[in-house]
C-alpha positions in Angstrom: -34.7 -3.8 20.3 -35.1 -0.4 21.3 -33.4 -1.4 25.1 -30.3 -3.2 23.6 -29.7 -0.1 21.3 -30.0 1.9 24.0 -27.9 -0.3 25.8 -25.3 -0.1 23.2 -25.3 3.7 22.9 -24.6 4.5 26.5 -22.0 2.0 27.0 -20.4 3.8 24.3 -21.0 7.1 25.3 -19.3 6.1 28.9 -16.2 4.6 27.2 -15.7 8.3 25.4 -16.0 9.9 28.7 -14.0 7.6 30.2 -11.2 8.2 27.5 -11.6 11.7 28.0 -10.7 11.4 31.6 -8.0 9.6 31.1 -6.6 12.1 28.6 -7.2 15.0 30.7 -5.2 13.1 33.6 -2.1 12.1 31.4 -2.2 15.9 30.1 -2.8 17.2 34.0 0.2 14.9 35.1 2.5 15.8 32.3 2.6 19.4 32.8 3.8 18.3 36.8 6.3 16.9 35.6 9.8 18.7 35.4 11.6 19.8 31.9 13.9 16.9 31.9 11.0 14.3 33.3 8.5 15.6 29.8 11.6 14.5 27.8 11.9 11.4 29.6 7.9 10.5 29.6 7.7 11.4 25.9 10.9 9.0 25.0 9.3 6.2 26.6 6.0 6.7 24.8 8.0 5.5 22.1 9.3 2.3 23.3 7.2 1.2 26.2 3.8 2.7 26.7 3.7 0.9 29.9 7.0 2.1 31.2 5.9 5.6 30.3 2.7 5.2 32.4 4.1 3.7 35.2 6.8 6.8 35.5 3.5 9.2 34.7 2.0 7.9 37.9 5.0 8.1 40.2 4.8 10.2 42.9 7.8 12.1 43.5 10.8 13.4 41.2 13.4 10.5 43.3 10.8 7.9 42.6 11.0 8.4 39.2 14.7 8.7 39.3 14.7 5.6 40.9 12.7 4.2 38.1 14.3 5.2 35.0 17.6 4.2 36.7 16.3 0.6 37.4 14.6 0.7 33.3 18.0 1.1 32.1 19.8 -1.1 34.1 22.9 -2.9 32.7 22.1 -1.1 29.3 24.4 2.0 29.4 25.1 2.2 25.6 21.2 1.8 24.8 20.4 4.3 27.2 23.0 7.0 25.8 21.1 6.3 22.2 17.6 6.6 23.8 18.8 10.1 25.8 20.3 11.5 22.4 17.3 10.3 20.3 14.9 12.1 22.9 16.6 15.6 22.6 16.9 15.6 19.1 13.3 14.6 18.5 12.2 16.9 21.4 13.7 19.9 19.6 12.5 19.2 16.5 9.0 17.6 16.9 7.5 18.3 20.5 7.8 22.0 20.7 4.0 22.9 19.9 2.0 19.9 21.0 4.1 17.4 22.5 1.4 15.0 23.9 -0.2 14.4 20.2 2.9 14.6 17.7 3.6 11.1 16.5 6.5 12.0 15.3 8.7 12.0 18.4 7.8 8.6 19.8 8.8 6.9 16.1 12.2 8.7 15.9 13.1 7.5 19.7 12.3 4.6 18.7 13.3 3.8 15.1 16.0 6.8 15.0 16.5 9.2 12.1 14.7 8.1 8.9 16.8 7.0 5.7 14.5 8.7 3.7 12.1 11.8 5.3 9.7 13.4 2.7 8.1 16.6 3.5 4.8 16.9 1.4 3.4 20.8 1.4 0.6 21.0 -1.4 0.9 23.6 -3.7 -1.5 24.9 -6.4 -0.8 24.9 -9.7 -1.1 27.9 -11.9 -3.4 28.0 -15.0 -5.8 25.0 -13.5 -8.6 24.6 -11.8 -6.6 22.8 -8.7 -8.2 22.9 -5.4 -5.7 20.9 -2.8 -7.6 19.3 0.0 -4.6 17.4 1.3 -3.2 18.6 4.2 0.9 18.9 5.2 2.3 15.7 5.5 5.7 13.8 5.9 6.3 10.3 4.9 9.5 8.4 6.9 11.0 5.5 5.5 13.0 3.4 7.2 15.2 0.7 5.3 16.8 -1.2 8.1 13.5 -2.1 9.5 11.3 -1.9 6.2 9.1 0.1 7.2 6.8 3.4 6.2 5.4 5.7 8.6 2.5 8.7 7.1 2.3 11.5 9.2 -0.6 14.4 8.8 -0.7 17.6 10.1 -3.6 17.9 12.1 -4.1 21.4 14.2 -0.4 21.9 15.5 0.6 17.7 15.6 1.7 15.4 13.1 -0.2 12.3 13.7 0.4 9.1 12.5 -2.5 7.9 10.3 -0.7 4.9 8.7 2.3 2.7 9.0 3.2 0.1 5.8 5.9 -2.8 5.9 8.6 -3.7 2.9 11.1 -5.5 2.0 12.2 -9.2 3.1 10.4 -9.2 5.9 6.9 -9.0 4.5 5.7 -12.6 3.5 3.0 -12.4 0.8 0.5 -15.4 0.9 0.5 -16.9 -2.8 -0.7 -19.7 -4.8 1.7 -21.8 -6.2 1.7 -24.3 -8.9 2.4 -27.7 -8.0 1.1 -29.9 -11.0 0.6 -28.6 -14.5 -2.0 -29.6 -17.5 -4.0 -30.9 -14.3 -6.9 -30.3 -13.2 -10.0 -31.8 -10.6 -13.8 -31.5 -11.4 -16.1 -31.6 -9.0 -19.4 -30.6 -8.9 -20.6 -27.9 -6.4 -23.4 -25.8 -5.5 -21.2 -23.9 -3.1 -19.5 -20.6 -4.3 -15.7 -19.8 -4.4 -15.5 -16.3 -4.2 -12.5 -14.7 -5.4 -11.2 -11.4 -7.3 -9.6 -11.0 -11.0 -8.1 -8.5 -12.7 -6.0 -7.7 -15.6 -3.1 -6.1 -17.1 -1.9 -5.5 -20.8 1.8 -5.1 -21.7 3.9 -5.1 -25.0 6.2 -7.9 -25.4 7.4 -7.2 -28.8 5.8 -6.3 -32.0 2.7 -7.8 -32.3 3.1 -9.8 -29.4 1.4 -8.6 -26.2 1.5 -9.8 -22.9 -2.2 -10.6 -20.9 -1.0 -10.6 -17.2 -4.1 -11.8 -14.8 -3.9 -11.0 -11.4 -6.1 -12.9 -8.8 -6.6 -13.0 -5.2 -8.5 -15.9 -3.0 -9.2 -15.4 1.0 -8.9 -18.3 2.4 -9.7 -19.2 6.3 -7.5 -22.5 6.9 -4.7 -23.9 4.2 -4.0 -27.4 5.8 -4.4 -29.9 3.3 -6.0 -27.4 1.0 -5.3 -28.2 -3.0 -6.5 -25.7 -5.3 -7.5 -27.0 -9.2 -7.4 -23.5 -11.8 -8.3 -23.7 -15.2 -8.0 -20.4 -17.5 -9.2 -20.7 -20.8 -8.8 -18.1 -23.6 -11.2 -18.2 -26.9 -11.2 -16.2 -29.6 -14.7 -13.7 -30.6 -16.5 -17.0 -32.3 -15.5 -18.8 -29.0 -13.1 -21.2 -30.8 -10.5 -22.3 -27.9 -7.4 -20.6 -28.5 -5.3 -21.8 -25.2 -6.2 -23.4 -22.0 -3.8 -23.8 -18.9 -4.7 -26.5 -16.5 -3.1 -26.5 -12.7 -2.9 -27.6 -9.2 -1.8 -25.2 -6.7 -1.3 -25.0 -2.8 -1.2 -22.0 -0.7 2.6 -20.6 0.5 3.5 -17.8 2.9 0.6 -18.2 5.3 -2.0 -20.1 7.2 -4.8 -17.8 6.3 -5.5 -14.7 4.5 -5.8 -13.3 1.0 -3.6 -15.4 -1.4 -2.3 -13.8 -4.7 -1.7 -15.5 -8.2 -0.9 -14.2 -11.5 -0.9 -16.0 -14.5 0.8 -14.7 -17.7 0.2 -15.0 -21.3 1.4 -14.3 -24.7 -1.2 -13.6 -27.1 -1.4 -11.9 -30.9 -3.3 -8.4 -30.1 -6.7 -9.5 -30.7 -10.1 -9.7 -29.1 -10.5 -12.6 -26.8 -12.9 -14.2 -24.1 -11.4 -15.0 -20.7 -12.9 -17.9 -18.5 -11.2 -18.2 -15.1 -12.6 -21.4 -12.8 -11.1 -22.0 -9.0 -12.3 -24.7 -7.5 -11.6 -25.5 -3.5 -11.2 -29.7 -3.6 -11.5 -30.3 0.3 -14.1 -27.7 0.8 -16.1 -28.6 -2.6 -16.2 -25.0 -3.8 -16.1 -23.7 -7.2 -16.1 -20.1 -8.5 -16.3 -19.2 -11.9 -15.5 -15.5 -13.7 -15.6 -14.7 -17.8 -14.8 -11.3 -19.3 -14.0 -9.8 -22.4 -10.6 -8.7 -23.5 -9.2 -6.4 -26.2 -5.3 -6.3 -27.1 -6.0 -4.8 -30.7 -4.5 -1.3 -29.6 -1.2 -3.3 -29.3 -1.5 -4.0 -33.0 1.9 -2.6 -34.9 3.2 -1.1 -31.6 0.4 1.7 -32.0 0.0 1.5 -28.2 3.3 3.1 -26.3 1.9 3.2 -23.1 1.0 0.2 -20.9 -2.1 -0.1 -18.5 -1.9 1.7 -15.3 -1.4 -1.0 -12.6 -2.6 -0.7 -9.2 -0.4 -2.8 -6.6 0.2 -3.4 -2.9 3.4 -3.8 -2.7 6.2 -2.7 -5.2 9.6 -3.1 -3.6 13.5 -5.3 -3.9 12.5 -8.7 -2.2 11.6 -11.8 -3.8 8.3 -14.0 -2.9 7.7 -15.7 -6.4 9.4 -15.2 -9.6 5.6 -15.0 -10.7 5.7 -11.7 -9.4 8.8 -10.3 -10.3 9.4 -7.4 -13.2 12.2 -5.4 -14.4 11.0 -2.5 -11.7 11.1 -5.2 -8.5 8.5 -7.6 -6.9 5.1 -6.4 -8.1 2.3 -7.6 -5.8 -1.2 -6.5 -7.4 -4.5 -5.5 -6.2 -7.5 -6.9 -7.0 -10.1 -5.4 -4.7 -12.4 -2.6 -5.6 -12.3 -0.5 -2.3 -9.3 0.2 -1.0 -8.3 1.4 2.8 -8.5 4.8 3.9 -5.3 6.3 4.6 -3.0 3.2 3.4 0.1 3.2 1.1 -0.3 1.4 -2.5 1.4 1.8 -5.6 1.1 1.9 -9.2 3.5 0.0 -12.5 3.6 0.9 -15.8 5.4 0.5 -18.8 6.2 3.0 -21.8 7.8 1.8 -25.0 9.2 3.3 -28.6 11.2 5.7 -26.3 13.5 8.5 -27.7 17.5 7.9 -26.3 20.5 10.1 -26.0 23.7 7.8 -25.3 21.5 5.1 -24.2 19.6 7.1 -21.7 16.1 7.8 -22.1 14.8 10.7 -20.0 10.9 11.1 -18.6 9.3 13.3 -16.5 6.2 11.5 -14.8 3.0 13.6 -13.6 0.5 11.7 -11.4 -3.0 13.5 -11.3 -5.4 12.4 -8.9 -9.0 13.7 -9.6 -12.6 13.2 -7.5 -14.2 11.1 -10.0 -18.0 12.3 -8.4 -17.0 15.8 -9.7 -16.6 14.8 -13.2 -12.8 15.3 -13.4 -13.1 19.0 -12.8 -11.1 19.1 -9.0 -7.3 17.5 -9.0 -6.9 16.4 -5.2 -3.1 15.4 -5.5 -0.3 15.7 -7.8 2.7 14.0 -7.9 5.9 14.7 -10.3 8.7 12.6 -10.7 11.6 12.0 -13.0 12.8 9.2 -14.4 16.4 8.5 -16.1 17.2 4.9 -17.4 18.6 3.0 -19.7 17.0 1.5 -23.1 14.1 2.6 -25.2 11.5 1.2 -22.8 10.8 2.5 -19.1 9.5 0.1 -16.2 7.8 2.7 -13.8 6.3 2.2 -10.1 5.8 4.6 -7.7 4.3 4.8 -4.3 1.2 6.9 -3.8 0.2 7.7 -0.3 -3.6 8.8 -0.1 -2.7 10.5 3.6 -6.0 12.1 4.5 -8.2 11.9 1.4 -11.3 11.3 2.5 -14.0 8.0 1.2 -14.7 8.2 -2.5 -14.3 7.2 -6.4 -11.0 8.6 -7.7 -9.5 8.5 -11.0 -5.5 8.8 -11.2 -4.2 9.8 -14.5 -0.4 9.4 -15.5 1.1 11.6 -17.9 4.5 10.4 -19.2 6.8 13.3 -21.1 9.3 12.1 -23.3 12.1 14.8 -22.4 14.3 14.1 -25.5 11.4 13.5 -28.2 8.6 15.9 -26.8 6.1 13.4 -26.9 3.3 12.6 -24.2 1.8 9.3 -23.3 -1.1 9.0 -20.9 -2.5 5.8 -18.7 -5.6 6.2 -16.4 -7.0 4.1 -13.7 -10.1 4.1 -11.3 -9.7 3.6 -7.2 -11.8 4.0 -4.4 -11.3 4.7 -0.7 -13.9 3.6 1.8 -12.3 1.0 4.1 -10.5 1.8 7.3 -7.5 0.0 8.2 
């Protein structure tokens, strides 16, 4: 065991040395290029990294000119667009750290972003704020359905996360193919799944309970899932039962999402969820208490703050649709480092003027391990829409927040009435992408 561990450490050390040597060689070769050649090399890195290395390794300027001309043969319009992007990106993003700033290759490949947000952490007056998030930029490309998160490390902005949204994002989900039906099997093999809930006001003294489930599946061929959900009152008497047969849609394997809604009186309930994988003879069960009492007589004027893996304008299934768009909920306990995620909430009984409400939302992120004394990030948003109910969707970029436990507090100020409402949620960062 000791020799094996020593061999692994030695191999890692050799790989690190080889990587450093490669980086040093590329740096040395880059600085031997002419100014025009440097721009071409950096541009090629954005669209074809292998071509960029081949270009760099050529022995003479004549060889590089010939290679570059051959690369763009019969593509004059593409070449012109490429060179225009290279010139702009080099001036804007490559002045200080051309080899390590990731904004230039992204710009060369995708062009100008449809939205570019520059984030500069600022301290707030009259509060114990210690910002630990570095300056950052968020580039969104609506045409391509991509979002890029850059964080400044030293003199360069490095790409730490990229996310997708829109019609091109297929969401694996469980779809009902038969209702009022379930299949009971006997099994000692557990079926693992994650579940969480969201509580919303539907109307006075009627609360919408949303149940979110994710199930990891390795092979969906001929797979059938039996789902049974029971709601019991505090005396354990059955109130509602929903039985369905499900099939996996949208992918052959991966994490599959499900959502089930109930409309209930604002009371306390006992929730039981049972999923059965018929083909593989696995059964999973979860149960817990749910309290909706806060919604009695419209006393609660803000819903739960629900984390989501995606909120956008595309469509997957009607079960995920809300007034704010497609909301794909999160159920896992630990989220990937640096990866964009979202929050959804609803606010009720708002003051209106000319049919519109006006809100200011402040999202404060606290380090839970320091007992809420340290704010590590702040987002401020304005919201003006029609009606006395607000449907709020916010994207949150953790950027370079370190692993740990965090609390996010949403403070919603009704600018017409002056009233403030607050919702809280917790999340953990700890998994690399």
